[in-house]
N, C-alpha and C positions, 0 to 999 in steps of 0.2 A: 414364630420365627421361621419356620419352614415355608408357610405360605407367603412371607414376605420375600423370602430368597427365590421362591418360584415366581412371583410376579416380577421381580427384577430380571430374572433370565427370560422371562417372555417378552418383556419390554425391550431388552437388549436385542433379542432375536428379531422382533418387529422393526427397530430402528435399523438392523443390519438389513433387512429386507428392503427397506425403505431407500436406504443408501445405494443398495446393488441396482435398484430400479432407476434412481437418479442417474447413476453412472453410465447407464445403458444409452442415454441419450443427451450426452454432455452439450450444453450450449455455452459458448465463450461470451460471456457478459461484456457490455461496453465498459464496465468498471474493472476489467480483468487487469492485473499489474502490467503484463506486457503491453497492452493496448494502452493503458493509463500513460505509461513512460513514453509511448509513441506520440500521444497526443501533446503532451506538456514537456517532455524531458529532451527535446531535440533542439539543435541550434539553427533550424530553418525558420524562416519568416512567420509562417502559420503558427508553428509551436511556440515561439518566442511571444507572439502577439496574445495567443491563449494563456499561456503562462503569466504574462505581465497583468492580463485581465484578472484572472482568478486570484492572484495575489493581492492586487489593488483592491478588489471587492471584498475579499475575506478579511484583509486588515482593516478597511473602513475608515481610514483617517484622512482620506483626500488626497494623499500622496500619489503623484503619477510616476509610474515606472517607465522610463524611456527605453531602456535596454536591460536584458538580462542574459547572463552567459552561464551554461552548464559548466558546473565544476567537476562533478563525479561522473566520469566516463563509465567507471566501474559500479555505480548506483549502490553503494553501501549494503551489500548482501549479508550483514551480520546475522541475520536469524534463519538462514536457510537450515532445515532439517530440525529447527527448534519449534518455530510457530509455522511459518511458511516462507516462500521466497519473498524477501522485501526488497522492492525495487524502489527505493526512496529517490526522489529527485532533488538534488542540491545544485542550486542557483545563486547567483550574486548579481546584483544590480550596479548600475554605474555610480552610485553613491557608495558602495562597498557593504549594503545592507545584505544578510544571508537569508535564503529561504530555503527550507526543508519541507518538501511536499509528499505526502504519502496517502494512498488509498488503503484502508483496513477493513475488510470484510465483517470480521466477528471479534470485536474487541473484548479482551479479558482484562482483569486487573493487572495481569503481567504486563499486558501493552502499555497500560498507563504508567507503569514503572519505567518501561523501556523508552517511552516518550520523555519522561523527565531526564533520565540518563542521556538520551541523545541531545537534548537541549543543552545540557551542561557540557557535554562533550563537544558539540559544535562551537559553543562560545569559547571553551578552552583553547580550541584548535586556532582560534582567531588571532590569539596574542603570540606573536613570534618572540623567541628569546631575546631579552632586552628590550622589548616594546614596551610602550607606555599605556596603562589602563585607560587614559583619558581618549585614546585613539579607538578603542574598541567600538565596533559597529553593532546595532541591533541584529538578533537572529530571531527569525520568524519561523515557527513550525505551523504547517498548515495540514490538517488531518481530516481527509474525508472518510466517513465511517457508516457502515450500516448498522446504526444503532444511534441512541440518544446519549449527549453528555450527561454528566452526573447532575441529578435534580432538577431538570427542566426539558421541554421539548422545543427548544429554539433551533431555527436553521443553523445559526451561527453564534458559537460561544468564544469570546476572546478573554484569555486570562494573563494577567500579570501579577506581581507581589503586591498585595495590599494589606493594611491592617484591619483590626476588628470593625472599624468605621467605615469601611470601603475606600479609605484614601491609598493611593498608590505609593509605593515606597519612595520614589524619587521623580523627578520631571521627566527624564529619559531613560526608561527602563530597557535593560538589554535583552532579556528573555521573554518572548511572547509565543504563547501557545494557542492555536486556533483550532477549534473542532467545527467540522461541517457535517450536520447529521442528516443523512439522505432521506430518511423516513419522513423528516419534517416537511418535505415538500408537499405531502398530501394535506397537511394542514393550510398551508398557504394556497394549494389550488381550491380547497373548500371556501376559503375566505374571499378570494378575489377572482377565481375563475382562470381556465387555462390561457385565455386570450390576452389575460393581462400580466402574464409572467414575463420578468425582465430576463435578459440574455443568460445571466448566472444562474437563475431559477430553471430556465429550460434545461441547461447542462444538467443540474441535479435531477431534474425529472427524468432525463435520459439514462442517467446512471441508476437510479432507483428502480425505474420500470422496464429498462433495456428496450426501449422504443421512444420515439420524440412524442411530446404531448400533440394532441389532436388539435392543431392550430393551422391557420392559414400560412403562415410564415415561421417554420421551426426555429429560425436564427441563423446568424452567418456561422456562428462557432459550432453550433450542433451540427450543421452541414458539413463544417471541415471535419468534425470528430467522425461523422458516419462515413464520410469519404475515405479517411485514413483507416477507419476499421476495415471496410472494404477492401482496401488495398492490401492490409495485412493477411485479410482472409484469402487472397489469391496467391500468397507466398506460402506454399505447402509446409516447408520446414519450420518457419516462424509460427505458422498457424498450429501446427502440431505440438509444438513447445507451449503455445497458450493454452491448448486444450489439456496438456498434462498439468499445467499450473491450476487450471480450472478444477480439475479432478483433485488435485492436492488439497485445495481450498474446500471443495465439497466434503472430503473426508474429514478435514479439520472442523468445519462447522457442524457435522454429525456428531463428532466425538463430544464437542462443547455442548450440544443440544442433550445428548444422552446424559452426560454428567450433571449438567444444570437440572435435569428432571429427577435425578438422583439426590440433588441438593447439597453435593459435596463440593467445594470449591477446591479442595486439595486433589480430590479425586479427579476433577476436570483437568487439572494441570498435567497429573500423572497419565491420565487417558491420553491426552493431546501427544504428550512426550513419547509415549509408547507407541502409539499408532503412527506419529511422524517418523520416528525413529526407523520404523519397518518399511516405510516408504521411500525414504530419502535416497538410498543408493539406487533402488530401482529406477527413479525418476530421473537421476542424474545419468545413468547409464542409458536411458532411453534419450535423453537430450544429446549426449555425446554422439551417439549412433546416428540421430537424425542430422547433426550438423557435419560431422566429420567422417561419418560411415566407417566407424571402428569400434572395436569391442575393448573397452577399458577397465573391464571388471577386476581384473588382478591388480592393476595401478590403483584404481580407486580404493581398494581395501587397505592400501598402505598408506592413506592420507590421514592426516589428523583432523579433528572436528573443525578447527579453525581454517585448515585448507579447503575443507568440503564447503565450508561457507562461502568461499571465493568463486566457486564453479559457475553458479548462474549468470552472474554479471560479466565474467571473462568469455563465456560462450558468445556473449553479444558483441564482443570486441575483437576476438582473436580469429583470423581468417583461416588458419591452419591448425591441426592438432598439435604439431610440433610447437608452434608459438603458444597455443594455450597451455601445453604440457611444462614448457620452460617458465611460463608465468607463475603457474601453480608451485612448482619446484622451488622457486626463488622466494616463495611467501614463507614467513616465519611457520615452522612446523608445530 
């Protein structure tokens, strides 16, 4: 028993040293949430074209999206301080279909539960008081993740409600959940080579390897993504926030790795919660200082958990600290 405890303690110290070393040289990845939101979550032409393309390709039903509009300026920051800063992209096309796009670095069972909840919530929000069910439009969740979907190594997995024989519930399902597994790109490269990747696969390669695939033409959209990444890098305040987010994600991934090696799912969840809770307020303070050049420590300590969850998204949209503070204070405590 003592030997087992000693091995666990040694493993923990080893993982902590490994994490410290990683944090010394933080690299903002192309799939960083702040960057991801800039690529696909803006209302400029390049962002809309790329957003439409990844939605069309991921859904795979041949439907052409002519135009899509971003609905959530605040970007659904429901999980800040719990799992990570969630910068979901919520968009609507000209036909009224809803698209919820998210990048998830290290999915856990809690994330799968959250995605189901988000899907139901998004669909529920589409029905206005007195509205008719027949007028509801489909909701698509497109989740890019550094991991594989349950039970296979496909690049794309599309899910709707089906019976035991694989027949879908009815002709026009309203809830669609789609997982795009970044690691699967290596299987595709092995099968057909880098020179034969399509535009979508080149984007996935960039996200998975943090560099474009070694081809003569990286692709129009990869070039746009790299250009926008470079532009963000030149904005010191935005880039520093992206680095802080990268740091938080590294800590989360390290906690998940440690807990998984211990083989305790419950311990994993508790470990993440404890580690993230200790970092949340410090990261928020640094973000506010970078954007508004003010020390808001005392004010932050007075906020509820729900109010704290609103902070990352509002930092993106409020130009002054007074505006930001008023927005938070008017939120439900």
